[in-house]
PAMARDO-773079 format. One record per residue (C-alpha): residue number from 1; x, y, z. Coordinates in nm, 3 decimals. Example, Ala and Ser with C-alpha at 12.3 -4.5 7.8 and 13.67 -1.06 7.14 Angstrom:
2
+--------+---------+---------+---------+
! drenlo !    east !   north !      up !
+--------+---------+---------+---------+
!      1 !   1.230 !  -0.450 !   0.780 !
!      2 !   1.367 !  -0.106 !   0.714 !
+--------+---------+---------+---------+
This chain:
112
+--------+---------+---------+---------+
! drenlo !    east !   north !      up !
+--------+---------+---------+---------+
!      1 !   0.005 !  -0.007 !   0.005 !
!      2 !   0.133 !   0.344 !  -0.083 !
!      3 !   0.169 !   0.630 !   0.161 !
!      4 !   0.084 !   0.872 !  -0.103 !
!      5 !  -0.168 !   1.127 !   0.005 !
!      6 !  -0.473 !   1.190 !  -0.192 !
!      7 !  -0.609 !   1.533 !  -0.204 !
!      8 !  -0.984 !   1.549 !  -0.127 !
!      9 !  -1.209 !   1.837 !  -0.157 !
!     10 !  -1.553 !   1.869 !  -0.011 !
!     11 !  -1.821 !   1.914 !  -0.257 !
!     12 !  -2.078 !   2.194 !  -0.253 !
!     13 !  -2.368 !   1.938 !  -0.271 !
!     14 !  -2.415 !   2.032 !  -0.653 !
!     15 !  -2.198 !   1.836 !  -0.884 !
!     16 !  -2.295 !   2.070 !  -1.176 !
!     17 !  -2.163 !   2.368 !  -0.976 !
!     18 !  -1.851 !   2.175 !  -0.868 !
!     19 !  -1.773 !   2.079 !  -1.228 !
!     20 !  -1.836 !   2.433 !  -1.353 !
!     21 !  -2.148 !   2.392 !  -1.560 !
!     22 !  -2.348 !   2.700 !  -1.668 !
!     23 !  -2.685 !   2.716 !  -1.452 !
!     24 !  -2.583 !   2.446 !  -1.204 !
!     25 !  -2.908 !   2.496 !  -0.989 !
!     26 !  -3.134 !   2.443 !  -1.298 !
!     27 !  -2.915 !   2.140 !  -1.404 !
!     28 !  -2.956 !   1.976 !  -1.064 !
!     29 !  -3.324 !   2.048 !  -1.060 !
!     30 !  -3.360 !   1.885 !  -1.387 !
!     31 !  -3.173 !   1.590 !  -1.273 !
!     32 !  -3.389 !   1.549 !  -0.960 !
!     33 !  -3.696 !   1.557 !  -1.182 !
!     34 !  -3.560 !   1.306 !  -1.442 !
!     35 !  -3.489 !   1.068 !  -1.149 !
!     36 !  -3.841 !   1.092 !  -1.059 !
!     37 !  -3.954 !   1.014 !  -1.406 !
!     38 !  -3.746 !   0.728 !  -1.408 !
!     39 !  -3.862 !   0.605 !  -1.074 !
!     40 !  -4.227 !   0.630 !  -1.195 !
!     41 !  -4.150 !   0.434 !  -1.511 !
!     42 !  -3.975 !   0.155 !  -1.304 !
!     43 !  -4.235 !   0.133 !  -1.035 !
!     44 !  -4.506 !   0.093 !  -1.307 !
!     45 !  -4.293 !  -0.185 !  -1.489 !
!     46 !  -4.295 !   0.012 !  -1.814 !
!     47 !  -4.073 !  -0.063 !  -2.113 !
!     48 !  -3.931 !   0.246 !  -2.288 !
!     49 !  -4.157 !   0.182 !  -2.591 !
!     50 !  -4.464 !   0.188 !  -2.345 !
!     51 !  -4.336 !   0.493 !  -2.169 !
!     52 !  -4.263 !   0.686 !  -2.476 !
!     53 !  -4.621 !   0.645 !  -2.596 !
!     54 !  -4.753 !   0.786 !  -2.272 !
!     55 !  -4.508 !   1.077 !  -2.270 !
!     56 !  -4.559 !   1.146 !  -2.641 !
!     57 !  -4.179 !   1.157 !  -2.702 !
!     58 !  -3.959 !   0.931 !  -2.917 !
!     59 !  -3.777 !   0.637 !  -2.764 !
!     60 !  -3.461 !   0.786 !  -2.842 !
!     61 !  -3.550 !   1.109 !  -2.667 !
!     62 !  -3.670 !   0.911 !  -2.365 !
!     63 !  -3.350 !   0.717 !  -2.364 !
!     64 !  -3.133 !   1.026 !  -2.384 !
!     65 !  -3.335 !   1.186 !  -2.090 !
!     66 !  -3.288 !   0.886 !  -1.878 !
!     67 !  -2.927 !   0.853 !  -1.958 !
!     68 !  -2.882 !   1.207 !  -1.827 !
!     69 !  -2.862 !   1.397 !  -2.148 !
!     70 !  -3.129 !   1.639 !  -2.063 !
!     71 !  -2.953 !   1.984 !  -2.128 !
!     72 !  -3.193 !   2.058 !  -2.435 !
!     73 !  -3.491 !   1.974 !  -2.222 !
!     74 !  -3.658 !   2.274 !  -2.050 !
!     75 !  -3.777 !   2.233 !  -1.668 !
!     76 !  -4.120 !   2.306 !  -1.817 !
!     77 !  -4.103 !   2.027 !  -2.064 !
!     78 !  -3.974 !   1.788 !  -1.793 !
!     79 !  -4.266 !   1.903 !  -1.574 !
!     80 !  -4.505 !   1.829 !  -1.855 !
!     81 !  -4.374 !   1.477 !  -1.872 !
!     82 !  -4.441 !   1.410 !  -1.500 !
!     83 !  -4.796 !   1.555 !  -1.558 !
!     84 !  -4.840 !   1.301 !  -1.828 !
!     85 !  -4.744 !   1.039 !  -1.584 !
!     86 !  -5.029 !   1.148 !  -1.353 !
!     87 !  -4.830 !   1.355 !  -1.098 !
!     88 !  -4.939 !   1.695 !  -0.978 !
!     89 !  -4.688 !   1.972 !  -0.977 !
!     90 !  -4.691 !   2.227 !  -0.700 !
!     91 !  -4.455 !   2.537 !  -0.710 !
!     92 !  -4.402 !   2.712 !  -0.379 !
!     93 !  -4.213 !   3.050 !  -0.357 !
!     94 !  -4.044 !   3.162 !  -0.046 !
!     95 !  -3.890 !   3.502 !   0.007 !
!     96 !  -3.519 !   3.467 !   0.090 !
!     97 !  -3.447 !   3.607 !   0.436 !
!     98 !  -3.189 !   3.884 !   0.451 !
!     99 !  -2.828 !   3.781 !   0.538 !
!    100 !  -2.876 !   3.409 !   0.408 !
!    101 !  -2.709 !   3.237 !   0.111 !
!    102 !  -2.827 !   3.331 !  -0.241 !
!    103 !  -3.177 !   3.236 !  -0.354 !
!    104 !  -3.176 !   2.880 !  -0.474 !
!    105 !  -3.389 !   2.630 !  -0.684 !
!    106 !  -3.481 !   2.333 !  -0.491 !
!    107 !  -3.712 !   2.020 !  -0.597 !
!    108 !  -3.877 !   1.802 !  -0.334 !
!    109 !  -4.107 !   1.514 !  -0.405 !
!    110 !  -4.347 !   1.336 !  -0.180 !
!    111 !  -4.326 !   0.986 !  -0.104 !
!    112 !  -4.572 !   0.794 !  -0.309 !
+--------+---------+---------+---------+
């Protein structure tokens, strides 16, 4: 075993921010929503060709989405896919208290 020290940095909690992606909060929110879509498809036991019919998108688009290639999908479009999967969307706005970290975009889902 080597005594070589490995430099470790604590992440911010947002991999997109840590990797320098533009709009990291939006990317993280999209990722969270896409994970939810994948969970719903899995829970329902749907195959891609069944899910794409429900979502009205091509199998290749759905495959790209589930593989994490969602940059060209807007949050609005991803939310519309969740609605097509019979999920309600609720958006809640909170005023950011003074002297707190910058305003953020957070996604939370209820346990079904």
